[in-house]
C-alpha positions, 0 to 999 in steps of 0.5 A: 549227242550229250547223252550218248557221250555220257551214257558210253562215258559211264562216269569213267567206267567206260569207255575213253574220251578218244574211244567215244570220240573215235566212235562217235566221230566227234573231236576229244575236246567236244566229248571232255566239254560234254562229260563234264557238263552239269545236268542243269546246263544240259536241260537249259540247252535242250529248252532253248535249242530251238530259239538258239538257231542261228536263222532266229535273228532274221525271221522277219527278213526271211518271211519277207523274201518267201512272201515275195517270192514263194518259190525262191530257193533256199540256197538262194535265200541264204545267198540274199542273206550273206550278202546283208550279214556278214560271217554268217556261218550256216549250211544250206540243209540247215537253212532248208530245215529252218525255211520248212519249220518258218512256213509252217508257222506262216500259215498256222500263225498269221491269220492276217497279212502284215508287211513285215519290219525288216529291222535285223538285216541292214540296208533292206527298208527304209520307212517313210510317213507325211506329217504336219504342223500348226501354228509354227512362227516362220517370219512372225507368222503361225505357218503349217510346215508339212513333212516328210520322214525318211526312217532305215528300219535296221540303224534307225538314220533319219531323215526330213524333208519340208514344204510350205504346202501340201505334198504332192507326187512331184514334191514327194520325188523330190524328197525322195531324191533328197533323202536318198543323197543324204543317206548315201545310199539306197534301201531294197524298198520304202514302205508307206501307209495307204497315201494316195501319192503311192497308192491309188486303191487296194482290192483284195491286197492287190494295189494300184500304184500312183503310175509317176511315183511308180515310174520314179521307184522303178527308175531309181531301183527300190521296192514299193510296200504298203502297209494294209490300211489302219495296220499300225503294226507294220510301220511303228518306226516312222509313226513314232519318227513323226511323233519325235520332229513334231515335238522334239523338232519343231514344238516351241521353235521360231523362225526368221524365214522358211531359209532358216527352218530349214537351216535348223533342221539339218542342224537338227537331224545332224546334232540331235535326231541321229546323235541320241542313242536310240531306245530300241538299239541302243546305239547312235543312228549316224553311227550305226548306220557308218559302221554297219549299214551304208555299206549294204545300200544300194547305190543310187543315182539321181533318175532325170525324171526328177527334173522332168516338168508339168507341162502345165507349169511354165512361165514367159521370161520378160526382157529384163531376164525375169519370170513371175511367181507368186506376186514376185519376181525370180531372174533367169540366166540372160540366154532365156529372155524372152522365152518359155521355161518350166518351174516347180517347186520343192522344200521351199525352193523355186527351180527353174528348167529348160523346157527342152531338155528339162535341165536345171537353169536356176534355183531361188529360196521362195520370198514370203514377202510380195512384190519381191524382185530375186536376182542372182547376179550370176544370171547377168553379165559379170561385171567384174569379170568383164572388166578384167577382161578389158584391163588385160585386152588393155596391158597387152596393147600397150605393155603391161606397165602403160596398161597397168597405168592407164587402168589406174588413171581411168579408174581414179577419174570415172569410178562410176563408168570405168568399165566403159571407160576401159570398153572405149579405151581398147577400141580407140587404141586398137583402132589406132594401132590398127590405122598407123601401126603403133603409139609414139612411146614419147606420146604415150608417156605424155598422156599417161602424165595427164591426171585427169585423163578420160576415154575422150582425151585419149582419143583427142591426142591420139588423133591431134598427134596423127593429124600432127604427122601428117602435116609435118611430112607436108610441111618438110616436103615444101619447106613450110614451118609447123602448122599454126593449126596444129600448135592451136589444137595442142595448146587446146588439148593443153588447157583441158588436159591441165598441163602447161602450153609451153611444155606441151608446144615445145614438146610438138616443136622438137617432135615435128 
């Protein structure tokens, strides 16, 4: 087109800019640009024309789609690409031409099959690999730390999941769940090496997958991609990530306990690994992810199967609400007392599940010591909550002021058995009101003036008061004086309650 324009213009001796534009059906601005273009620039553009194609930035992604779905149309490939790459202005015809040329290149140049590394398209690929670090000082002991590294191919955002034991399939599933929750989304596929946790065997590049892990991947909604055996070229990002975790993350560090190690890794990810200026992208992984990749990730919801427990991993809960695990005891909610529960471990934590429903009912940080009893106080009756309920009940029975006064007296005199005193006082007062209607206000005032009041004394005063009422009625009917027995009982209560005899007897006589 450039040469046509220059030929028609003929250094000003040919057609005008307007005529050339009309003849070639292009804009006058384009004609002017081509006329003024130097020969060196024309040669440079011609030599780079093939490399300047808009789709040349995304060949690995297009190859990946073609290898997965060879019969997929160019229109649908373009739709998939546009879903990942914003502002991609290109025609269907250009895509068809590009794909046709790419198919020729694949068939000629690719002698053996490599899993493509999708590093130019957001939200497509996550590379996963496991590693271990021996001799890490945890709790003063040399410990082997097993870990799995997850790296998003586009933004290089990293997540690391730890385990105190060699990683099995269930642990790997838990680690994926934690990684996807950390990312806040799900990639279209994950790439693995020939690990037995994912790939059982390979024959002619036909993969026999680990059934349990494949079930998780299918349920979660991502594809499994496996590298060809001993093929570091197809998973280089995560391979270097494993070394980075070992050398930059764990090497030279000491930790008080396993929880300290896990806290350190989380902080290291957030402040170092995902904040550094990445050597390849030239960007901070966390910023790159938030700005360009997060919106392209698929939504992730933890599948119910993550909570499914191996039927052989069960424990019997004893009558105190404890189960045994590796020479220690751990608490469960008392509702599961003397029953069986499912157990599993992940990243240094013990998870306890309801066998029937599969729901998690408790979790504990696994103790590295032996003979320990690890309790969660919420698994038992909450004493403070119970006390609050009993105090409120007393206030409802006696009124706010009197109820608070009685609570303060009981707490002051019996702090170690305060809850029991409250329960007894509620029972005594509730029974008295139910039987006799109410408590005499003057009597209640006198009871609340007893500095050494306890639930027992409260009961005795109420019982004696009721006996006094009964005898008073009988004496008035027969014209008798107050019973000496009743006065003696009040005098006895008086001595036990540290109140002067005359005061109490006078109160009794006045009210007979």
